[in-house]
N, C-alpha and C positions, 0 to 999 in steps of 0.2 A: 504494500500499500505507500510506502515510502514515494514522494518524487512526484505521486498523480495528484493532478489539479482536482481540488475538490467542487462539483457540481454542484449549487445549491439547488434543494429540491422546488419545487412551487409555491411550497407552503412558506418558505423561506422568502421567497422572492416579492410574496402578496405584503411580508411584516413588512420587509424593507420599504418595499413604497407607500406602505402605511404610516410607518413612522415618518417618510419623508415630506406626504402629507399634511402630517398633524404638525411637523415643526414650521412649514409654512402657515398651516393655518395659525399656529401661535403669533408668528412675526406680523402677520397681516392683521388678526386680533387686536396686537400688542400696541402696533402703528395706527392701527385708525381710534383705538383710546385715547392713546397721546394728541394725535391730532384733535379729536373733540375734547379733549379736555383743557388744550391750548386755547380753544374756540371760548369754554366756558371762562376760563378766568380772564379773557381777554387777550392773549399774547400772540397778539395776529402778527406777528414778524415772520423773517425769511428761514427760521428752522423751520415752523409749520407750513410755511409753502414747500421746504426737500421732505416731511416727511408726506405729506399729501403729493408729493411726485410720485414717491415707492410704492405707494397703494395705486393710485390711478392709472402707473404703467401697466399693471397686471390687470387690472380691474375699469377701463372708461368708463363705464356705466354707472358709478357710484355717485349718485345724483347731488346727493350732499354734501362730498368734497368737492364737488366744481362749484357749488354755491359755498364755500367756505373761501375756495380759491380768491372769490371775488370779493369775500370780504378783506381778505389778505390783502388783495393789489389796492381796493380804495382805500386801505389805512395807509399804507407804504406810499399813498401819494400826498398823501397828507403831508407827510414826516421827510420827505425827499426831492431832489430839484428832479426838473425835466430830465437834464441828461445823466442822472444817476438812475432813472426809473428806464431809459432805453434799454440799456443789456436785459434789462427784467422783462421786458415788452419781446425781446426779440427772442431772449430764451424759453417764453413761455410758447411763443407760437411756432419753436422748433417743437418744443414737446407736446404740444398739439398734434403735429405731424405725426410723431412718434406712435404716440394716443392711437389716430389716426389707422395708422400701419397695423396696428392689433386689431381693432375694431371697425372698418371704413363705416359701419352703419351706427355708432354712436349718437346716439341722439345728444347727451349730455356736452360729447366732444365739440359737432359742429355749432351748438348752440354759444358755448363758450367762446369758439373761435367766431363767432358772429357777435361776441361780447366784446373781447377785445379789441377785432377792425374797429370798432366804434369806439372805444376805447384812445386808442392809440393816437397822437396829436397830425402824424403826416403815415398816414398805413399807405404800404406798396399794391395797390387794388391789381395793376400787371400781375407782380407776381403770385396773388389770389386766383386770378383766372388761370394761370399756367397750373396752380395748383390744383384747380378742378379737371380743367384738361388729363391732369396726369389720373386720377381718380375716376374718371368717366370712363378711360381707357379702359382700366382694369375693369368696371362695372358699368357698362351702360344704364344699368336701372337703376341705380343709387340715390333714390331720390330726395337721401338729405344732402347731397354733393349736389344735385338741382335745385335743391332749394337756397340753399349757399349761392348758387352761380347765381339766382336769381338778385338776388341783393347784391353779390359782387358788381354785374354788370349796371347797374340802376347806380350803386357811389360813381364806378368811373363812367359813368356816361358811356357805355359802349352802345353802338347804334345797332338801333333793331334791327338791320337790314344785314348788317353782319351774326348775329344771331340767328337769324333765320340762314344764312349762308352756313352757320357753323351746324346746326339741323341738316341742311341738305347734307352736307359730308357725312353724319354718321348715318344717314338713312339710305346713300348709297352704300357705306360698307354694309351694313345689316338693315334690311326691310322692316326685321322685329323689334326694332328700337321702340319700345312703347313710349319712354320717356320723353323721346325727341319727336314723336310724332304729338304727343300733349303739349311740350313747349311750343309745338308750333302753332297750335291751336289757342294758346295764349298771344303769340305776337300777330299773327296773320290780320287781327281785328284793332291791331293800333297801328300797323302799317298801311293796311288796306278798309279803313274802315265804311262800313256801307252808311251812306247821310241817313238812309230811311228806316234802316234796321238797327236796332240796337244790339252791339254784340255780334253782328255779322260782317263778312267780308263783301267788298263790290263784288259785281258780275265778273269781270277779266280776273280776278283774281281764285275766284271759287273755281270758274271751266280750267285753269293751270293746275289745280290740286286737283280736280277728278282728274286729271291727265295722269299726274305723277300718281297718285293711288291706285289706278288701274293697272301700271307695271306691277305694283307692289302684289297686286292679286294675281296675275300669271305668274311671276315670280315664285309664290309660296302662297297656294290657295288657301292653308289650314291655318296659316299664323295670324292669329285673331288683331294684330296693332294696330294693321292697316284697314282692314273691317269695321274699327270701333273708329278710326278718323272717319271716313266713309261718312259713317252714322251721322258724327258729328257735320260733318259739309252739306247732309240734307236736312238736317236741323231746321227750324224756324226759330226766327226771333224774339227776343224776348216781349214779349207786349206790357206797355206801362201800367199800373192800376188805374184801373178804369172802374165805375158804376155799369155793369150790363143791363140791370132792370132795375125799374121803377114802379111799385103796381101799390093803386089805393084803392083801396074796399072800404065802402059807404055802408054798408049791408054789416059789416062786421067789426066797422069803426079801428081799423089798422091800415100799418103801410109796411109793405116787404121792401129791401134793397139786395141786390143780389151784386157783390164784386167777382169783377173776375179772378184776383188774388184775396187767399183768406186773410183779414184783417181784426182786431180788435177794438172796440168804443170802450176804452177805458174811462175818460175826460166826456164831460157833455157838449162840452164844443168840438168833439173828433166827429162827430157825424150829426150836424143841425138840420132840423125839416122845416122850412118855411112854407105859409100859405100868403097867398099874393104878397110876397117881400115882407111878411111879417113873422118874427120867429114862432115858432110853436116847442113846448118845454113840453120834451119825450123823455120816456127812458127805453132806451135799446138794449132786448136780449136776442141771444139763438133762441132757434127755434127748442133746444132742449132745455134753455134756461140756464145753461151753461156759460160761466164765463171764459171763454178762451178762444182762439184766431176761427173765424168761420166768413164761408164764402154767403154769408143768410143772415139778416139784420131786418127785425119785427119788431114795433112802435104801436101800443097803443093811442089812439089820437085822442087828444082834450076833448073832455064833454063839450059838445058845444059846437066844435069846430068844423062840423060839416050839416049843422043845421038850418043855416044861412047861406047855402048857395047863391053865389051869385049864375047869372047868366051862363059865366065864362068864371072859375078859378082855376088858378095855378099852384100846382107844389112842384116843391123844388127839395133835394136835397146836395148836401158839400158836406165831400169828406175834407179835412183837414186844411182850413183857409182856402180852399178850393184847387185844391190838387186831383180831383175828381170830382163829377156833379153832373146830375140828369135833373128833368123837369118833365113833367105832363101837364092837362089841362082836363079839367072836368066839367065837365055841361049838366046844366040844371036838368033832370030828369033821367040821367044814367047813376048807374050804383057803383059803377066803377071806371076805373081808366089807370092806364102803363103807358111806360116807353120802353122799349127793348131794342135791344142791339140783335142783328143778324150774326146769326154765326155764318152765313154765305160772303158777308160785306164783311166780316171781319178776318175772314182767311184763315180763322182760327184753326183749321184744321189742315190744312194743305199750303204749301209753299205758292211765293206770289211767283210763278214761272213766267218765264219771258220767252218770245221766239227764242234766241239765241241758249237759252238756259233747257229749255225742251228740244231742242235741238241734241244739247251736249248731255241729256237724261236720257233722252231715248236711243244715243248712243250705248251710254251706259247700262241701259237695259237689255239694247241687243246683245254687249259683250259679255256681259252674268249670264243669259240663257247660254250660251257658247262653252261658257267657263262649265256649268251644270250638267250641260250633256257630258264633258270629260270628269268631271267629278261631281256624279247625282248625288253620292251622300254628301256632300260639302253642306255644313248647317251655315255659315257665313256666307256663303254665295245665297241660298234658299231665302236668308233672311233679305239679306239687302236687294235682292228680287221684288219682295214684298213691299218692302220699303220706298223701292223706286218706283212703283206703281202709286203708292199712295201719294207721292210726291209729285208726279205726273196729272193722273186724272182718278181721286179714290171711287166716285161710283162706276166710272167707265171700266177700269180692271176688276170688278167689285168679285166678280165671279171668278176671274182666274185666279186673282190674288188667296182666294178660299181655297182652291185647289193646292196652292203650293205650301200652303199650311199644312194642309193635309201630311202631303209630302214632307214636310218640314218635321213632323213629330217622329215618322217614322225616321228618320237620316238620325233624330236625337230625342229618343223617348224618354230621357231622364230630365229633360227639360219640358217634358210637354204641359205641367201645366202651366209655365211662365208663357209657352205660347197659346196656351185656350184663352190668359186673361189679355195677352197682347189682340189675338183676333175679337175676343169681346169686346175690349176697346173702340178696334176697327169699324167693326160692328153696330156700333149705338152712335159713332159718328157719323157714320156714313146715312142712318137714319134718323138723325137729327137735320142733316142737310136737307132729304127727301122732305123731311116734314117742312121746314124752312122754304122749301123751294114751293108746297103746295101751299102755302099759306093757312094751315089749319092745327086747331089745339090738342091734336090727336096722334099720337105714335104706337106705330106696332113694332114690337120688337119681338116677335113670339116667333116660337120656332125657329133658332140662330143659332141655340147650343151654347148660348150667355153663362159662363162661370163666373161674371161681375159685373156690377154696371157704374156707369164711369161718366162723367160729364153733366149729373143730373143738378146744377148750375144754370144749365138752359132750358131747362122746362119748369122754370118757374109759373109759365103761363097752360100748360097741359092739364086736361081735363081728362081724359082716359087716356090710360097705356096698359096696352097690352105684354105679359109678358112669360104668355102660357110657353108650356112645353120646352124649358131652357133646362140647367143646370144649374141654379140657382140655390144656395146653403142656408142665406140668409138676405134679408133685405138692409141695404148701408143706413145709417144715419143720415147721410145724404138726401135719403129721399124725403123724409122732412122740411126741403126746402118747397117742396112741389105743394104751393100755398090755393091754388086751382083745382088739383085734382081732385074728383067726383068718382070716377070709376075705375079700379084696378085692378086686372084679372093676371092671377100667378099660379093658374091651375098647374098641375104635371111638372112642377120641380122638385126641389130636395130639400125644400125652405122646412127650419129646424126652430127658428126665433124669427121675432119681428121685432128689432132692438130700432129698428130704423122708420115705425110707423109713428110715432108720439107727435103729437099736437097735429095733425092733419085738418084745416078748420071748415073745410069743404068734403070732404070724403063722403060720400052715401052709399054705396056699395060694393065688396071685396072678394073678390074669388081665390079660395085657397084647397081647391079640389085636389087630391091624390096630390098631396106632399108630407112629410114627415113630422108632422108636431103631435107631439106625445102627452102634453101636459095643459089644460088649461092656465096656468099662468105665465104659460108661454105670451098668450093674446094678449097679458095686462095691456102694451100700451094702446090697444083699439080701445082702451075706456077715454084714451084723451082726446078722443074724434068723435067731436058733442053732436054732428051731424049723421052719421054712420045707421043706417037702418037695417042693410044687408049684407047677411054674412055667409056666404058657402065652405061649409068645412067636410064634405062626403069625403070619404076616401082614404081620410087621418088617422093617423092609429087610437088617438085619442076620441076618437068616437063611437072604440069598442066598449070605453068605460058606463057603468052602469047609470052612472048620476053626472054624467057631462052636460045635460041639459042642465040640469039644475044650477048647477055650476055658471054656466056660462050666461046663464039669464040674470045669476046674483051679481058676476063680474060688469056685465054689458047692460042691464037692466034698458038704456036707451037703446039697444038694437031690436027692432023688432021681430023681424025676420030673420032665423037661424037652422038654417038648411044642412042635418046632421047626415 
């Protein structure tokens, strides 16, 4: 046995490693305690800076110690001259680079570097830009570095066109650079702003981008980055806040205001109501009575405000000192009046497509269909075909786009629920457009396979809605926006609850046949609908209960005809 090297057993190796880890942990803990102790006693000096350096060099994500270092630098600045601080600044920036090499995606390190650059009297932004370039070469999707780069370019006044060229170079190297595509979407509205559409780009810039992104499609059809960017290109402009509809009811003595975006009325003068230019002091509330952002706000008219109507009476609502307003006229002998923006006029559901843009989109659609023939199971291509059809003409392509939804669900079954909801959204939009063209307060959404309801803020004046033969599991809270609804048909769905049926002031008849309602208590919201007189419940599980009718009559005494 003499002269032979002793081979350590596996257990012995593990024990050595365990002792090494314990030793490092003890040093780490003792250094941390020492740093925090110096902070506690107010010793914010260079020694404390050295102690925190030892720990952060191993673990750059220790946020408490980055906070401590900032406190140390602020303290040192009060007792040192700028010449004495300059070496500390340089050393700190070098230390931060070493920490970033340990963890290039450390929140604390990047934030501390931002803080230091704002603290330094004469920062070298050119060096920082080069630093960003180096880290993006290693990881082009390091969004921490991208965020820092935006700060650097702003402070150093780098031309936006130069940054756009930078994204060009990165995308040319790798079409899958999602961060570059995203950065591009932030730069283009600043370089080529569309004067008529906030947050969008000019038509010429849009057409150029379409050509660029199409090259990416055919280079790598399965990469999602370019497809996401293309979807942004097809996006609509953000509409400014507006009052979409004003409805005044004499019989109910109430006023309803529908907004284009959810708002919250917190102060009395947030939303003002005027009659013949004189203010009416009212209290606004949401349909469910909750103080939260809502698309619809309702108030009761003060007593006597509609009893002495002139031949022509003007009602006006003003939001936030004129940020949005709308008015309508009530004539003697009429029981209500309203003023509503048309969905067709606002082009809410489609793009404003010029001849040049239409030609480009048609070419895009043709190219995507050709690509789909080569890549029949490519979900991105299928979804883009649907979106292009929506952008061109949602009604003309309605039947064809629904067929592509079926193909899309087969190609990507894991996201079939999302596609069903998106399909439902487009179906509702088309139905609203058809209703607007027909100029009738009736909307038919039956037999469309709907899984969700959308855009109910456009249906404030609808009196009859048919939702039969769909796949709805519940009725959304937005349903309470339909202040004029008198007849609602929801037969042959999968409805379990009626959470959205609160406070429908004109609802007279409701049909819920062949759904999945099990408990009488699930119908409780109907007690808040004062004019409901006919209720159809045939084919629901609750009909099998021996005392269902008695419970319903107790819950809904104002309903004259209950059909079980």
